[in-house]
C-alpha positions, 0 to 999 in steps of 0.5 A: 172964831165964835163961842160955839165953836171954841171951848176955853179951859183956863189960859188955853182953848181946845175945839170940839171933836170934828165930825167923822168921816166913815170908811167901807168897813165901818171905822170912824175918822175924826181928822184935824182934831184941835186938842189944844191952842196956845198963843203964839203956837200952831194949834195942836191937833190929833187924828182918831180912828174908831173901828165899828164895834157893839161897845166903846172900844179901848184906846191906843194913843201913838206918838211919832218919832224925829228927834223931837225935831221933826215928824208928823202924826200922820207918817209912821217910819219908812220901813213900815207901810202907810197906816200899818199900825193904825190898821193893825190897832183897828182890826184888833179892836182898839181905837187909835189916836195919833197925836202932834206935839211941840218940837224941840225948837218950838219949845224946849221939854216939858213942853212935848210931854205937856202935849201928849198928856193934853191929848190924852185929857182931851180924848178923856173929855170927850170919850163920849161923843167920840164912842171911846172907852177911855177908862183903859187907855194905852200909849205907844211911841217909836223913838222920841215918841217912845221916850215921851211914851214912856214918860207919859206912863211914868208921870201920872202921879207928877202934877207939876208935870201935867201942864196947864194947856187944852182940857184940864181937870181929867187925868193923863194917866195910861195903863200900858205902854209899848216903847220902841227904842225910846231913850231913857237916860240922857246922862248914859246917851253916848255922844254920837254923831251920825254916819257920814252918809247921814249927816250929809243930808241933815240941815244944821239945826239936825247936826246938833244931839237932838237931846241938847235941843230938847233940854236946851236952857234947863237946870239940872232938876228939869234935865233929869225930869226929861229921862224916863228912868228918873221916874220909875216907881212901883205904881208904873203900868206895864211896859213892852220895850222893843229895841234893835240890838245894832242901834246906833242911834239910840243904843239898845243898852238904853232898853236894857237900862230901863228894863232893869229899872222897872223890873227891880221895882216890881213892874211888869216889864217884857224887853224884846231885842230885834236881833241885828236891827238898826234904828227904826227897825232898819235891817229887820227881815220880819217888821210885821211880826214886831208889829203884831207882837205889840199890838197882842201886847196892847190887846191883851192889856187892854182887852182881854184882861178886861173881859 
């Protein structure tokens, strides 16, 4: 690897943006961008879609779920159509980056939050050549990704949680959060086992509650930092919380608890129950409407209020 193809920032390296491919509708895709790489770990990558626009569009960063144990930036939950969220954001005039992060058995918390923040800093540092407006950034995640989206939204004021990988010196603060059924407080998460028909399909590492793997070996202070609710302040950005009322894995009460804390702090927060839906909105008869609601919330926060 030569000096011409590698940029260095402190102890970690990152690569310049990949050359984009262009779809028939003008959307540019920068695929497999290495936003950070640290010794002993796989390169951390993101994909960025940018809609055809006369001005740089605002950015939404999508964070995948999977219990901090599995998952891939390229794939959405099985209850959604492939690329459904990405296409909906692009059609609304927003750029979207979807990011990978280290999983819990690769590195304990806060590595996952450090990675998300590094991706945001990278996108800000390269906003010009990428053709995006990173003065306005939203984050959107589901399940474990919703947890990380909430943390990213709530910890812009915590330099000790910034991490030092990838690009440094840029802000990782965001302007709006959409959190789909993410855990909010590990101290109140029930110790539930998966239903037998699901447990039978899980490998041994997935039989342990995933939050235990995320915070394994951490002291009490570090464990507290893993709960978004501990970081709520009046300076938090607006939040949209969407959660199935029949979710057995991350109970609806988790979003109720975060909504109550944000509202008490004077933060603009909207909690939307999806009646009868389980985790990943399984059982929801109209997931398309949930997607539209979420995209419209981001458009209002990132586009409409800035025109």
